[in-house]
Structure formats: structure tokens, C-alpha cells
RODO-2510 file (C-alpha; in nm, 4 decimals, decimal comma):
residues 280
     n   res          X          Y          Z
     1     m    -6,1612    -3,3752    -0,5169
     2     d    -5,9856    -3,4144    -0,1819
     3     k    -6,2658    -3,5763     0,0178
     4     k    -6,2371    -3,9342     0,1431
     5     i    -6,5284    -4,1395     0,0097
     6     l    -6,6703    -4,4726     0,1243
     7     i    -6,8687    -4,6486    -0,1496
     8     a    -7,0780    -4,9242     0,0046
     9     c    -7,3841    -5,1476    -0,0241
    10     p    -7,5344    -5,4808     0,0872
    11     i    -7,5276    -5,7496    -0,1834
    12     s    -7,7413    -6,0616    -0,2184
    13     n    -7,7675    -6,2798    -0,5303
    14     r    -7,6527    -6,0129    -0,7738
    15     e    -7,4408    -6,2313    -1,0019
    16     w    -7,6570    -6,1314    -1,3001
    17     v    -7,5725    -5,7589    -1,2688
    18     l    -7,2680    -5,7345    -1,0409
    19     d    -7,0032    -5,7186    -1,3142
    20     y    -7,1816    -5,4208    -1,4717
    21     y    -7,2295    -5,2556    -1,1339
    22     l    -6,8624    -5,2875    -1,0433
    23     n    -6,7540    -5,1733    -1,3874
    24     n    -6,9514    -4,8499    -1,3471
    25     i    -6,8149    -4,7997    -0,9965
    26     y    -6,4628    -4,8440    -1,1322
    27     k    -6,5254    -4,5826    -1,4018
    28     i    -6,6252    -4,3116    -1,1543
    29     e    -6,4109    -4,0053    -1,2188
    30     y    -6,2535    -3,9534    -0,8778
    31     p    -5,9068    -4,0309    -0,7299
    32     k    -5,9208    -4,3984    -0,6371
    33     n    -5,6670    -4,3521    -0,3583
    34     l    -5,9370    -4,1482    -0,1798
    35     i    -6,2057    -4,4151    -0,2269
    36     s    -6,2698    -4,7153    -0,0029
    37     l    -6,5157    -4,9872    -0,1052
    38     y    -6,7231    -5,1820     0,1439
    39     f    -6,9525    -5,4663     0,0393
    40     i    -7,1660    -5,6770     0,2748
    41     v    -7,2643    -6,0081     0,1170
    42     n    -7,5766    -6,1463     0,2820
    43     n    -7,7887    -6,4589     0,2261
    44     s    -7,6329    -6,5035    -0,1167
    45     s    -7,6357    -6,8407    -0,2922
    46     d    -7,4811    -6,7401    -0,6254
    47     r    -7,1321    -6,6205    -0,7282
    48     s    -7,1675    -6,2676    -0,5903
    49     s    -6,9005    -6,3221    -0,3281
    50     d    -6,6562    -6,4702    -0,5813
    51     i    -6,7101    -6,1787    -0,8213
    52     l    -6,6342    -5,9312    -0,5437
    53     k    -6,3198    -6,1192    -0,4429
    54     e    -6,2005    -6,1235    -0,8036
    55     f    -6,2604    -5,7488    -0,8286
    56     k    -6,0698    -5,6903    -0,5047
    57     s    -5,7767    -5,9018    -0,6181
    58     k    -5,7539    -5,7125    -0,9458
    59     y    -5,7962    -5,3555    -0,8215
    60     k    -5,7022    -5,3440    -0,4513
    61     s    -5,3756    -5,1634    -0,5266
    62     e    -5,5679    -4,8750    -0,6888
    63     y    -5,8128    -4,8055    -0,4077
    64     n    -5,7475    -4,6895    -0,0547
    65     n    -5,9171    -5,0067     0,0685
    66     i    -6,1611    -5,2774    -0,0414
    67     k    -6,3443    -5,4612     0,2350
    68     i    -6,5847    -5,7539     0,1921
    69     d    -6,7905    -5,8853     0,4843
    70     i    -7,0123    -6,1926     0,4925
    71     c    -7,3108    -6,1252     0,7157
    72     n    -7,5986    -6,3720     0,6838
    73     s    -7,9353    -6,3378     0,8496
    74     k    -8,0458    -6,6246     1,0725
    75     k    -8,3704    -6,6140     0,8778
    76     n    -8,2682    -6,7175     0,5288
    77     f    -8,5104    -6,5481     0,2908
    78     k    -8,5203    -6,4350    -0,0695
    79     d    -8,6245    -6,0777    -0,1374
    80     d    -8,8851    -6,1331    -0,4083
    81     r    -8,9983    -5,7685    -0,3797
    82     s    -9,3374    -5,8807    -0,2462
    83     a    -9,4925    -5,6662     0,0269
    84     k    -9,5140    -5,9673     0,2608
    85     t    -9,1451    -6,0572     0,2345
    86     r    -9,0281    -5,6984     0,2590
    87     n    -9,2417    -5,6206     0,5640
    88     e    -9,1576    -5,9423     0,7486
    89     f    -8,7881    -5,9774     0,6645
    90     t    -8,6204    -5,7402     0,4206
    91     y    -8,6639    -5,4003     0,5846
    92     n    -8,5521    -5,5158     0,9288
    93     w    -8,2501    -5,7002     0,7958
    94     l    -8,1424    -5,4249     0,5567
    95     s    -8,1677    -5,1783     0,8442
    96     e    -7,9030    -5,3743     1,0347
    97     l    -7,6734    -5,3878     0,7338
    98     r    -7,7131    -5,0212     0,6460
    99     n    -7,6485    -4,9150     1,0061
   100     k    -7,3330    -5,1243     0,9865
   101     i    -7,2312    -4,9281     0,6746
   102     t    -7,2970    -4,5848     0,8278
   103     r    -7,0940    -4,6881     1,1351
   104     e    -6,8098    -4,7907     0,9033
   105     c    -6,8179    -4,4452     0,7434
   106     v    -6,7955    -4,2684     1,0796
   107     k    -6,5501    -4,5099     1,2410
   108     r    -6,3013    -4,4958     0,9522
   109     d    -6,3370    -4,1170     0,9351
   110     h    -6,4501    -4,0907     0,5747
   111     d    -6,5814    -3,7518     0,4722
   112     y    -6,8749    -3,8991     0,2797
   113     l    -7,0639    -4,2218     0,2241
   114     f    -7,1727    -4,2902    -0,1316
   115     s    -7,4455    -4,5478    -0,0817
   116     c    -7,5289    -4,7165    -0,4109
   117     d    -7,7422    -5,0297    -0,4302
   118     s    -7,5960    -5,3167    -0,6286
   119     d    -7,8578    -5,3055    -0,9059
   120     i    -7,7921    -4,9406    -0,9955
   121     l    -7,5597    -4,8265    -1,2747
   122     v    -7,4214    -4,4790    -1,2173
   123     p    -7,2745    -4,2203    -1,4567
   124     s    -6,8981    -4,1669    -1,4346
   125     n    -6,9308    -3,8060    -1,3146
   126     i    -7,1693    -3,8815    -1,0285
   127     l    -6,9344    -3,8029    -0,7392
   128     k    -6,8208    -3,4782    -0,8993
   129     k    -7,1812    -3,3661    -0,9445
   130     l    -7,3090    -3,4671    -0,6017
   131     l    -7,0068    -3,3285    -0,4169
   132     s    -7,0293    -2,9982    -0,6024
   133     h    -7,3497    -2,9067    -0,4167
   134     k    -7,1702    -2,9160    -0,0784
   135     k    -7,4726    -3,0617     0,0980
   136     d    -7,4955    -3,3250     0,3707
   137     f    -7,7312    -3,5413     0,1638
   138     v    -7,7817    -3,5429    -0,2130
   139     a    -7,9489    -3,8301    -0,3981
   140     s    -7,9128    -3,9288    -0,7611
   141     l    -8,2439    -3,9719    -0,9424
   142     i    -8,3626    -4,3224    -1,0334
   143     y    -8,6948    -4,4723    -1,1413
   144     n    -8,8558    -4,7631    -0,9540
   145     g    -9,1709    -4,8180    -1,1558
   146     y    -9,0594    -5,0920    -1,3941
   147     l    -9,2379    -5,3736    -1,2108
   148     y    -9,5528    -5,1816    -1,1262
   149     t    -9,8728    -5,2549    -1,3154
   150     p   -10,1910    -5,0921    -1,1806
   151     k   -10,4968    -5,3047    -1,1152
   152     g   -10,7342    -5,3113    -1,4092
   153     a   -10,4639    -5,2175    -1,6581
   154     e   -10,4946    -5,3438    -2,0118
   155     e   -10,2928    -5,6482    -2,1128
   156     d   -10,0568    -5,4409    -2,3251
   157     y    -9,9821    -5,1953    -2,0412
   158     d    -9,6093    -5,1212    -2,0454
   159     p    -9,4659    -5,0316    -1,7024
   160     i    -9,1441    -4,9126    -1,8681
   161     k    -9,3299    -4,6149    -2,0155
   162     n    -9,4560    -4,5192    -1,6699
   163     a    -9,1420    -4,5892    -1,4712
   164     y    -9,0908    -4,2220    -1,3856
   165     k    -9,4087    -4,2245    -1,1729
   166     f    -9,2136    -4,3917    -0,8933
   167     p    -8,8821    -4,2086    -0,8541
   168     n    -8,6684    -4,2495    -0,5420
   169     i    -8,7700    -3,9058    -0,4109
   170     l    -9,0740    -3,8411    -0,1928
   171     r    -9,2355    -3,5577    -0,0015
   172     g    -9,4781    -3,5651     0,2872
   173     s    -9,4519    -3,6767     0,6460
   174     a    -9,4646    -3,9906     0,8536
   175     y    -9,8169    -3,8906     0,9631
   176     s    -9,9862    -3,7883     0,6396
   177     g    -9,7932    -4,0299     0,4205
   178     y    -9,5460    -3,9780     0,1397
   179     k    -9,5978    -3,9148    -0,2283
   180     h    -9,3444    -3,9641    -0,5054
   181     l    -9,2268    -3,6322    -0,6441
   182     v    -9,3116    -3,6278    -1,0146
   183     n    -9,2806    -3,3219    -1,2356
   184     s    -9,1456    -3,2358    -1,5794
   185     n    -8,7873    -3,2365    -1,4526
   186     v    -8,8269    -3,5820    -1,3005
   187     k    -8,9735    -3,7096    -1,6273
   188     n    -8,6970    -3,5517    -1,8341
   189     p    -8,3731    -3,5586    -1,6327
   190     n    -8,1645    -3,5307    -1,9484
   191     l    -8,3086    -3,1834    -2,0073
   192     v    -8,2431    -3,0451    -1,6574
   193     d    -7,9601    -2,7943    -1,6320
   194     y    -7,7269    -2,7990    -1,3332
   195     e    -7,8302    -2,4580    -1,2019
   196     n    -8,1907    -2,5731    -1,1510
   197     s    -8,1258    -2,9357    -1,0684
   198     l    -8,1300    -2,9379    -0,6878
   199     t    -8,4652    -3,0023    -0,5180
   200     e    -8,5358    -3,0566    -0,1500
   201     v    -8,7022    -3,3852    -0,0529
   202     d    -8,8254    -3,5532     0,2637
   203     f    -8,7319    -3,9101     0,1853
   204     s    -8,4936    -4,0788    -0,0579
   205     g    -8,2609    -4,3749    -0,0863
   206     a    -8,0970    -4,6330    -0,3147
   207     v    -7,8218    -4,4037    -0,4480
   208     f    -7,7046    -4,0968    -0,2575
   209     l    -7,4085    -3,9103    -0,1117
   210     a    -7,4202    -3,8510     0,2658
   211     s    -7,1720    -3,6696     0,4893
   212     k    -7,0174    -3,8472     0,7872
   213     e    -7,2131    -3,6066     1,0075
   214     i    -7,5484    -3,7243     0,8756
   215     c    -7,4261    -4,0858     0,8889
   216     g    -7,3672    -4,0363     1,2594
   217     a    -7,7063    -3,8753     1,3122
   218     g    -7,9465    -4,0881     1,1065
   219     k    -8,0712    -4,4335     1,2060
   220     y    -8,2129    -4,7096     0,9861
   221     c    -8,4998    -4,9247     1,1119
   222     w    -8,8216    -5,0854     0,9880
   223     h    -9,0804    -4,8783     0,8040
   224     q    -9,3574    -4,9948     0,5729
   225     q    -9,2116    -4,7879     0,2868
   226     g    -8,8582    -4,9080     0,3411
   227     e    -8,5704    -4,8737     0,5827
   228     d    -8,4550    -4,5459     0,4234
   229     e    -8,7543    -4,3553     0,5643
   230     p    -8,6444    -4,3684     0,9315
   231     f    -8,2889    -4,2722     0,8326
   232     c    -8,4157    -3,9664     0,6469
   233     r    -8,6707    -3,8736     0,9126
   234     s    -8,4263    -3,9049     1,2022
   235     s    -8,1696    -3,6996     1,0083
   236     k    -8,4238    -3,4244     0,9415
   237     m    -8,5241    -3,4204     1,3076
   238     k    -8,1623    -3,3353     1,3888
   239     g    -8,1607    -3,0417     1,1512
   240     f    -8,0245    -3,1877     0,8281
   241     k    -8,1794    -3,1114     0,4893
   242     l    -8,2140    -3,3676     0,2101
   243     y    -8,1812    -3,3014    -0,1616
   244     c    -8,1833    -3,4733    -0,4984
   245     d    -7,9924    -3,3614    -0,8075
   246     l    -8,2524    -3,4189    -1,0797
   247     s    -7,9898    -3,3793    -1,3508
   248     c    -7,7872    -3,6642    -1,2060
   249     y    -7,9696    -3,9724    -1,3354
   250     s    -7,8721    -4,3321    -1,2586
   251     q    -8,0251    -4,6428    -1,4114
   252     h    -8,2040    -4,8896    -1,1831
   253     m    -8,1811    -5,2515    -1,3015
   254     m    -8,4725    -5,4006    -1,1149
   255     n    -8,4457    -5,7340    -1,2955
   256     d    -8,2449    -5,9080    -1,5668
   257     n    -8,4937    -5,8076    -1,8378
   258     i    -8,4324    -5,4394    -1,7622
   259     l    -8,0592    -5,5054    -1,7823
   260     k    -8,0954    -5,6755    -2,1207
   261     m    -8,2963    -5,3836    -2,2552
   262     y    -8,0361    -5,1399    -2,1262
   263     l    -7,7486    -5,3347    -2,2836
   264     n    -7,9391    -5,3490    -2,6130
   265     e    -8,0039    -4,9736    -2,5917
   266     d    -8,3765    -5,0419    -2,6143
   267     l    -8,4674    -4,8775    -2,2853
   268     k    -8,6686    -4,5638    -2,3533
   269     f    -8,9041    -4,3578    -2,1428
   270     s    -9,2251    -4,2026    -2,2639
   271     n    -9,3831    -3,8738    -2,1665
   272     g    -9,6305    -3,8288    -2,4478
   273     e    -9,3482    -3,8694    -2,6945
   274     v    -9,0529    -4,1022    -2,6611
   275     i    -8,7417    -3,9564    -2,5080
   276     e    -8,4100    -4,1281    -2,4641
   277     i    -8,1744    -4,1076    -2,1687
   278     t    -7,8074    -4,0991    -2,2608
   279     w    -7,5806    -4,2900    -2,0253
   280     q    -7,2066    -4,2484    -1,9978
***
């Protein structure tokens, strides 16, 4: 509990979830005088920037530092999660912003970067759990499958029930391709005990703890599966290992409907029978 932590992420048009995101960040069980916050607002047309400024005004005395940058792309685009937009604009632009964040971690001599995307709600003990492994890179588990509906699916197909098929952890290589790591522990993170929770991965992102050493070694750039892949691959090439704590589950709010379900406690995941994830 003596490590200096930088919590950071790019933010664009997140007014609909930002209050909840910041509230969960505030509730993290870790000395706030050892935490710095760094938010990069980019191509945002809603109140995201105002919400961040209000948060800074209210809590700046509690944290080591809160920094907000405005950094807009010359190509004003909206990330609609389509493959076309992401390949042409999003991955390149996010690479620049994320490299800016890793440089901030190294330059300000933080011990770790906790990178947490602005649509992810984390449990309050997340830093304690991830730090306890004493690794250079440990991700928190999330699901990304909420918006995915396979071709030919029946009209009543529910992507919520199959969300676990697309977690933020992958194995493979840049040459043979990556596959999402799905097993019983991934499907049931609430049943995973700490002693068996750590699994090695080749590629992860969205919410993770990374040492300043790996922040100085890895490099973000364009890749068809997202800008996190080159960061992970370049880090591994320099000898770092990547892990995910499968018992440390965070909730990914991929749209406002997911958020509404979460707030109404209606969000359940199915693996044959319905199981419920308990959030703090």
C-alpha cells in the first residue's frame, strides 16, 4: 500500500456513465494521497469535460494530483464500434492517447499505471488484488460480448447470456491469430478463489495494472484487433509476462442499456443455469 499509482484513461462522450465511473474510482480502497488521476478528453461534444472538472474541484485535495487534458483529433469522428470506424480512425488515435498516458506514468515516476477505460466499473478492492500478485502486468476480467450477435441467430438471441465468450483476455500470436480465452473460471469469476486466479495471457486491455517498467517498454499502435495488441506484443518481446486475475471481475458498460440493467440489478450471466455476479 505504499506504491504510487496513476489512474488514467481517454474519455469521449461518456456523460451517460461518467458519474458512475468516477464514483467507483473514488471508492477504490487505497490511500488517495498516493493516487494521481489523469484524464484525456478527446473529440467530446457532451458534458464529459464539465463532469471531470466538477470531480476535480470537489476531490483535488484528497488525491496527489488530478490532471485533465483536452486533446482532440484533427479528424473528428464518433466511435460507433463499427469495424470501419475503428480500423480507419479509432485504433490509430487511441494509440496516440495511450502512449501519452504511459509516458505520463514514466515521466512522473509513478510505480504503476492503472489503466481503466471510462465505461468500466471496478470493484473497490481492485488495486489491492492486482498489486498483491507483484507482477508487471495484471488485467482485471471483463466481458465484451454484449453487442455481439452471430449471423443467422434467432430473433430472440440474447447476447447478454453469451457475453463471457468475448473476455478481454486472449492467447495466440500475431501470426496465427488470437482467440479469446474462455473456460469455466472465465464463465464463473465469482467462484474463482484467489490462489488459482492468476492466468498468463498474450493479449489484454481495457482494465489492467502495469508497472512503470512495462509502460516504458511497450508501445501502442494500430492493429486490426485493437491498439492494445502491439503494446502487449512489444512488452512480451522485451521479456515481460502478462497475466489476468480471473477472480477480479469488473463490469463493462458497453452502452446505456447495459448500464440501466446493471443499476436495476437485472444483469445476469448464463452458463447453462443463471448465475449472478455480485458487485461491491
